[in-house]
C-alpha positions in Angstrom: -4.9 82.3 39.5 -6.6 84.9 41.6 -10.4 85.2 41.4 -11.6 87.1 38.3 -13.3 90.4 38.8 -15.8 92.0 36.5 -14.4 94.0 33.6 -14.6 97.8 34.0 -17.3 99.2 31.8 -15.0 101.6 30.0 -12.8 98.7 28.8 -15.7 96.9 27.3 -17.7 99.5 25.4 -19.7 97.6 22.8 -20.0 98.7 19.2 -22.8 96.2 18.2 -20.5 94.5 15.7 -19.0 92.1 18.2 -21.5 92.0 21.0 -21.4 88.3 21.5 -17.7 88.2 21.8 -17.6 91.0 24.3 -20.3 89.4 26.4 -18.1 86.3 26.5 -15.1 88.3 27.6 -17.1 90.0 30.3 -18.2 86.7 31.7 -14.5 85.6 32.0 -13.7 88.5 34.2 -10.6 90.7 33.8 -8.5 87.9 32.4 -8.3 87.2 28.7 -7.2 84.0 27.1 -5.2 84.5 23.9 -4.2 82.0 21.2 -1.6 83.7 19.2 -0.3 81.6 16.3 -0.9 78.5 18.4 0.9 79.9 21.5 -1.4 80.4 24.5 -1.3 83.5 26.8 -3.2 84.8 29.8 -3.3 88.5 30.4 -5.6 91.3 31.4 -7.8 93.8 29.6 -5.8 96.5 31.4 -2.5 95.3 29.9 -4.0 94.9 26.4 -5.4 98.4 26.4 -2.6 100.2 28.2 -1.1 101.8 25.1 -2.8 103.2 22.0 -2.4 100.2 19.7 -4.3 97.7 17.7 -4.7 95.6 20.8 -6.5 98.5 22.5 -8.8 98.7 19.5 -9.4 95.0 19.6 -10.2 94.9 23.3 -12.2 98.1 23.7 -14.8 97.3 21.1 -13.5 99.2 18.2 -12.3 96.1 16.2 -14.0 92.8 15.9 -12.2 89.8 17.5 -12.6 86.1 16.9 -12.8 83.4 19.5 -13.0 79.6 19.4 -15.5 77.3 21.2 -13.4 77.4 24.4 -13.3 81.2 24.6 -9.8 81.7 23.4 -9.3 84.9 21.4 -7.6 84.0 18.1 -4.8 86.2 16.7 -3.1 84.9 13.6 0.4 86.2 14.3 3.8 85.0 15.6 3.3 83.4 19.0 7.0 83.4 19.7 7.2 87.2 19.7 3.9 87.9 21.5 5.3 87.2 25.0 7.8 90.0 24.5 5.0 92.3 23.3 3.0 91.5 26.4 5.9 92.2 28.7 6.5 95.5 27.1 2.8 96.5 27.5 2.9 95.4 31.2 5.9 97.5 32.4 7.3 99.4 29.5 10.6 97.4 29.4 11.8 95.0 26.8 14.6 92.5 26.5 16.0 93.2 23.1 17.3 90.3 21.1 21.0 90.4 20.2 20.3 88.6 16.9 19.6 90.9 14.0 17.1 88.4 12.6 15.2 88.1 15.8 15.2 91.9 16.2 13.7 92.3 12.7 11.0 89.7 13.5 10.1 91.6 16.7 9.9 94.9 14.8 7.5 93.3 12.3 5.2 92.2 15.1 5.4 95.6 16.9 4.5 97.4 13.7 1.6 95.0 13.1 0.2 95.8 16.6 0.9 99.6 16.0 3.0 99.9 19.2 5.1 102.8 17.9 7.2 103.3 21.1 8.4 99.7 20.9 9.2 100.0 17.2 11.4 103.0 17.9 13.3 101.2 20.6 13.9 98.2 18.4 14.9 100.2 15.3 17.5 102.1 17.4 18.9 98.7 18.5 18.9 97.5 14.9 20.8 100.5 13.8 23.4 99.9 16.5 23.8 96.3 15.5 24.3 97.4 11.9 27.0 99.9 13.0 28.8 97.3 15.1 28.6 94.5 12.5 31.9 93.0 11.5 32.6 89.9 9.5 32.9 86.8 11.7 36.4 86.2 10.4 38.8 87.4 7.7 40.9 84.8 6.0 44.0 86.1 4.2 45.0 84.4 0.9 48.8 84.1 0.6 51.0 83.3 -2.3 54.5 82.9 -0.9 56.6 82.0 2.1 57.2 85.6 3.1 53.5 86.3 3.7 53.2 83.0 5.6 56.1 83.8 7.9 54.8 87.3 8.5 51.4 86.0 9.6 52.7 83.2 11.7 55.4 85.2 13.5 53.1 88.1 14.4 50.0 86.2 15.3 49.0 86.1 19.0 46.7 83.1 18.3 47.4 79.7 16.8 47.3 79.6 13.0 45.9 77.0 10.7 46.8 77.1 7.0 45.1 75.2 4.2 47.1 74.8 1.0 45.2 73.7 -2.1 46.1 74.0 -5.7 44.6 71.5 -8.0 46.9 72.5 -10.9 50.0 71.2 -9.1 49.2 67.6 -10.1 51.4 65.7 -12.5 49.0 62.8 -12.9 45.3 62.2 -13.4 43.1 62.2 -10.3 41.3 59.2 -8.8 37.5 59.3 -9.0 36.7 60.8 -5.6 39.6 63.3 -5.5 37.7 66.4 -6.6 35.0 65.7 -4.1 37.5 65.2 -1.3 39.3 68.4 -2.2 36.0 70.3 -2.0 35.3 68.7 1.4 38.6 69.9 2.7 37.9 73.4 1.6 34.4 73.3 3.1 35.7 72.1 6.4 38.3 74.9 6.5 35.6 77.5 5.8 33.4 76.1 8.6 36.2 76.0 11.1 37.2 79.6 10.3 33.7 80.8 11.0 33.3 78.9 14.2 36.8 79.3 15.7 37.9 82.6 14.1 37.9 84.3 17.5 40.5 81.8 18.8 42.5 80.8 15.8 43.9 82.7 12.8 43.3 81.0 9.5 45.0 81.5 6.1 44.8 79.9 2.7 47.7 79.2 0.3 46.5 78.8 -3.2 50.0 78.4 -4.8 52.1 76.0 -2.8 55.4 74.5 -3.8 54.1 71.4 -5.6 51.6 70.3 -2.9 47.9 69.9 -3.8 46.1 69.7 -0.5 47.8 70.1 2.9 46.9 71.4 6.3 49.5 73.1 8.5 49.1 74.0 12.2 51.2 76.7 13.9 51.6 77.6 17.5 53.9 80.2 19.2 55.4 81.1 15.9 56.4 77.7 14.6 54.9 74.7 12.8 53.5 72.1 15.2 52.0 69.6 12.8 50.6 69.0 9.4 48.0 66.8 7.7 48.8 65.9 4.1 45.7 64.9 2.1 47.4 63.7 -1.1 49.1 60.5 -2.1 50.2 58.6 -5.3 48.5 55.4 -6.1 49.4 52.9 -8.9 47.0 51.5 -11.4 47.8 48.9 -14.0 50.0 51.0 -16.2 50.1 54.5 -14.7 50.2 56.6 -11.6 47.2 58.5 -10.2 47.0 61.3 -7.6 44.6 60.6 -4.7 43.1 63.3 -2.6 41.7 62.2 0.8 39.6 63.8 3.4 40.9 62.7 6.8 38.3 64.7 8.8 38.9 63.1 12.1 42.6 63.7 12.0 42.1 67.4 11.0 39.7 68.0 13.8 42.1 66.3 16.3 45.0 68.6 15.2 42.6 71.6 15.4 41.9 70.8 19.0 45.5 70.2 19.8 46.6 73.5 18.3 44.1 75.4 20.5 46.4 74.4 23.4 48.8 77.0 22.1 46.4 79.9 22.9 47.8 82.6 25.0 45.6 83.0 28.0 
C-alpha cells in the first residue's frame, strides 16, 4: 500500500463528541480500516465522504464512530454488500445482482447508508425484474390420451410424463408404498424446475389402471418408461407395492435429453 498522507482538515472537522476517534483516524493517514459485519475493508476518507450519505456524516465528524483496539472502525451491517457500496462511491458505477433477493438486500443497505442515487438505480432494476418474472416451468395436467398426444406431437423438446393415481389400486398397499409415491412426485417436481428449459413435463392424474409410471418421449414418440408398481403376494392376499427407482429414473432423464433439437 502507498505511503499514507495526512488527512485534509476539511474531512476531519471535529465536533468534540468523538475527538479521540478522529485523532486516531488522523494518525492513520488518509486510509481508513473498516470492519463491517466481520468483513474487513480498506478505503479512503475521500471515498467515504464523496456523496451526501450517512458515511459522510460518520467520517466528517457529524456522527460518532466506534473503533476497536486495533483501530478498525466498526459498522454493524452486512459485510457482503459493503464492497458493492464502496465501489459505487468510488466511481459511481455498480454491478447490479441478477437475483431479486440479492437486489433487495443491496437496496436495504443502500437505504441504511442513505445513498439515494444507488437506491434509485437498484429499485429500477428490481421493477424490471418484477416485470420480466416468469414461472420457472409450467406443468400441464392431462386427463386423457388426446391431450397427451397433442403435447408430445407438438413439443420441440423431449417430454417426460409422470402418471400417478393412488385410487387405481385393487389391493391394499405395502407399508412404504405411500412414501414412495410421494418421493416419485417430489422428484418429478424437482426435475421440472431444474430442467424445464430443456424438457417439457406433464402429469397424468387419471391413467388407465396404472398407479405410478414415468414415460419418456423424444421426437414425437415414446422412447422408454419406468413403471414403479408391482404386485406382491402375502400369506393369503395380494398387495400393491410402489417403488422409487430413483437411479433408473435419472438415467432415463439423461438419455431423453439426447433427443433435444440443437
